[in-house]
C-alpha positions as CSV (number, residue, x, y, z in Angstrom):
1,V,117.1,74.4,-146.5
2,T,114.5,75.9,-145.8
3,L,112.3,79.0,-146.0
4,V,110.0,80.0,-143.0
5,E,107.2,82.6,-143.9
6,S,105.9,84.4,-141.2
7,G,103.2,88.2,-140.8
8,G,100.1,86.3,-142.0
9,G,97.1,86.9,-140.2
10,L,93.6,88.4,-140.0
11,V,93.2,91.7,-141.8
12,Q,90.2,93.9,-142.5
13,P,89.4,94.7,-146.2
14,G,91.6,97.9,-146.9
15,G,94.1,96.5,-144.4
16,S,97.6,96.1,-144.6
17,L,99.8,92.9,-143.8
18,R,103.9,92.4,-144.6
19,L,104.9,88.8,-144.9
20,S,108.3,87.7,-144.5
21,C,110.2,84.9,-145.7
22,V,113.7,83.8,-143.9
23,A,116.2,82.0,-146.4
24,S,118.8,79.1,-145.1
25,G,121.1,76.6,-146.9
26,F,121.4,78.1,-150.2
27,S,123.1,80.9,-151.8
28,F,120.3,83.1,-151.4
29,S,121.1,86.1,-153.4
30,T,121.8,84.2,-156.7
31,Y,118.2,82.4,-156.6
32,E,115.2,84.3,-158.0
33,M,112.2,84.8,-155.3
34,R,108.7,84.6,-155.8
35,W,105.4,84.7,-153.8
36,Y,102.5,82.8,-154.7
37,R,99.3,82.0,-153.4
38,D,97.0,79.0,-152.6
39,S,93.0,79.3,-151.9
40,P,90.2,76.7,-152.3
41,E,88.7,78.5,-154.9
42,K,91.6,78.6,-157.9
43,E,94.5,76.7,-158.3
44,R,98.2,77.9,-157.2
45,E,98.3,81.8,-158.2
46,W,101.7,83.7,-158.8
47,A,101.5,86.6,-156.8
48,A,105.2,88.3,-157.1
49,S,108.5,87.9,-158.3
50,A,112.2,89.7,-157.7
51,S,115.1,89.3,-159.2
52,S,118.4,87.8,-157.3
53,D,119.5,91.4,-157.1
54,G,115.9,92.6,-156.4
55,G,116.2,95.1,-159.6
56,T,113.6,93.5,-161.4
57,T,110.4,92.4,-160.3
58,N,106.9,91.1,-161.5
59,Y,103.7,91.3,-160.2
60,A,99.9,89.3,-161.3
61,D,97.5,91.9,-162.8
62,S,95.5,90.7,-159.6
63,V,98.4,92.1,-157.6
64,K,99.6,95.3,-159.2
65,G,99.9,98.5,-157.9
66,R,98.5,96.6,-154.4
67,F,101.7,94.7,-153.7
68,T,105.2,95.1,-153.2
69,I,108.1,92.8,-153.3
70,S,111.3,93.1,-151.8
71,R,114.2,91.5,-150.7
72,D,117.5,91.8,-148.0
73,N,120.3,89.9,-149.3
74,A,122.1,90.6,-146.6
75,K,119.3,89.1,-144.2
76,N,118.7,86.1,-146.7
77,T,115.0,87.9,-146.5
78,V,112.3,88.4,-149.4
79,Y,109.1,90.4,-148.5
80,L,105.6,91.4,-149.6
81,E,104.2,93.8,-149.0
82,M,100.4,93.8,-148.7
83,N,98.0,96.9,-148.9
84,S,94.7,97.6,-149.9
85,L,94.1,94.2,-149.6
86,K,90.6,92.7,-150.2
87,P,88.6,89.7,-149.1
88,D,90.0,87.7,-152.7
89,D,93.7,88.6,-151.4
90,T,92.4,85.2,-148.5
91,A,94.8,82.5,-149.1
92,V,97.6,80.7,-147.7
93,Y,101.0,82.6,-149.1
94,Y,104.1,80.6,-150.3
95,C,107.6,82.2,-151.0
96,N,109.4,80.4,-153.6
97,A,112.9,80.2,-154.7
98,L,114.0,79.6,-158.1
99,R,117.0,79.1,-160.1
100,G,117.3,77.1,-163.2
101,S,116.1,73.9,-162.4
102,S,116.5,74.0,-158.6
103,K,113.7,74.9,-156.4
104,Y,112.6,75.8,-152.8
105,W,109.3,76.2,-151.2
106,G,108.5,77.6,-147.9
107,Q,105.6,75.9,-145.7
108,G,103.3,78.8,-146.2
109,T,101.6,81.9,-144.1
110,Q,98.0,82.3,-143.9
111,V,96.3,85.6,-144.7
112,T,92.6,85.9,-144.1
113,V,90.7,89.2,-145.3
114,S,87.4,89.4,-144.0
115,S,85.4,91.9,-141.8
């Protein structure tokens, strides 16, 4: 089982990034997919989630209206479109696959928002 995130980087405040997470080794289309983020100042924070078919999405208040989670089950990939980025969004972003007690994590991708 692997989850590989990509798309992180350095961006100025107000900018945008699109994260991707490619999954393999499990039945991707049957898992809920989530994005979390870690920063030195905060405990791991859930950011967004998408149901197995992508029809239901949920967001933390801190990212609602700015981030969009989506998935392509044909490509075993989940995305996080991040707009209007703020310095507070600086973190390592992780994708997570969840189905019942089965849970998988990626290795994370760094997002830094700074001028």
